[in-house]
N, C-alpha and C positions, 0 to 999 in steps of 0.2 A: 721354412727354409729347406731346400732340397738337400738330401744327403749326398755328399761328394763321393764319387766313385773313382776308384783307381783302376788303372789299366792292369790287365793280366800280366803284362811283362814286368811291371813295377813290383807286383806281388812275388813273382818268381825271383826277381833280383834280390828282394828282401829275404826270401827263404834261403837262397844260396849264399847270402852275404853273412857269413859267420865270422865274428871278430874274436880273436883270442885276447885274453886279459893282458898278457905280456905286451902285445902289439899296442893296445890301447894305452897302457902305462907309458910306453916308450913315446907315443905320439904326444901325450900330455906333457911329459918331461921336455920334449923337444920344443913344444909350443911355449912353455914357461921360460925355457932358456932363451928363446928368441925374444920374448917380451922383456926379459931382464936385460938382454943386450941392447934392445931399443932404448930402454930407460937410461942405461948407462951412457949410451951414445948421446942422448939428449942432454944429459947433465954435463958430459965432457965437452960438447960443442959450445963454442962461444955464443952467448945469447945475442939476439939481434939488438941493434941499438934502439929501435923503436920500442921493443918490449921492455928493455931495461929502463928506458926513459919513462915509460908509463908507470913502471913499478916504482921508480924514484919519486915521481909526482904523487902517486898514491901514498907512499911512505911519508912524504912531506905533509900531505893533507892530514894524514892520521896524526902525525906529530903536532901539527897546528891545532887540531881538534883537542888532543890531550892537553896541550898547553893552555888552550882557551878554557877548558873545563877546570884545570888546576887554578887558573887565574880567577875564575868566577868563585870557586870554593874559598880561595884565600881572601878575595874581596868580601864575601859574605861573613867570613870569620872576623876580618878586620872591622867591618861595620858593626858587628855584634859587640866586639870588645870596646870599640869607641862609644857605642850607645850605653853599655853598662857603665863605663867610666864616667860619662856625662851624667847619667842618672845618679851615680854615687856622689858626684859633686853637688848636684841639686839637692840631694838628701842632706848632705853636710850643711849646705847653706840654710836649708829649711830648719835643721836642728839648731843652728846658731840663732836664726830669727826667733824660733820658739823659745829658746833660752832667754833672749833679750826681752821678748814680750812677757815672759813669766816674771822676770825681774822687775820690769816696768809695772806689771799688775800688782806685785807685792808692794812696790813703792807707792803706787796710787792708793792701794787699800790702806796703808799706814797713814797716808796724807788725808784720806777720807775720814778715818777714825779721828785724826787730830782736828780736822775742820769741823766735824760734827760735835766736838766737845764744847761745853758752855764757855770755857775760858777763851777758846779760839774765836767763837762767835762774838763774844764781848770785845775782844781785842780788835777784830776787824771793824766792828761797829764804831768803836772809838777812833781808830786811825783813819778810816776811809770816809765814814759818814759824819764824823765829828759829833757823835752822840755822847750824851753825858747822863749820869744818874741824877735822880732828883737830889737837890741840895749841893751839887758840885758846881764849880765855876770854871769856865774855860779861859785860859790865858793864851793869846796868840802873840808870839814874839815877832818883832820886825825882822825883815830879811836884810841881808847885806846889800850895799849899793850895787854889787855885781849881779844881784838877783838871786843869789843862792841863800838858802835858809841857814841859820847859824847851827842848828842841830837837826838831825834827821827827823825827830818827832817834835816839830815846832809848836804844835798845839798841845798844851798841857792843861790838865785839870788842876784844881786847887789842892786836891789831896796829893797829887804828884809833885806839885811845886813845893809843898811844905816838907817833903822828904828829903 
């Protein structure tokens, strides 16, 4: 790139152009004062309707966005609270079911111990299968004309009948 040359007259003007510090300060102060007056004039002037309408539209959009963000946050919090509440209810129901199942298990274990005993096995064999021990006699009592048995244990053995 070629070096730019300046004319001799420009150089002479620059050499003769001596600026005093006081004059430069005064020019800067004047320039700042004019800029300040322009700013104050702009602020004091009534805004144009188009500009203010655009500003209002932007403000509305911003408010709507903030409202939407707030609504989303509230929705997430509400959903989380509802989810926690429903999980707590499920836990409570599961605890109740567990308690009921444990009670049923205890009852069934007691029943199993009772059913596995020799007395229980013998009683079931006598009542349901009408089995007897050697040397015993079974007496079957007649039923009522209505068809109902006279006693709940209608079939009795000889030993029971003598008692």
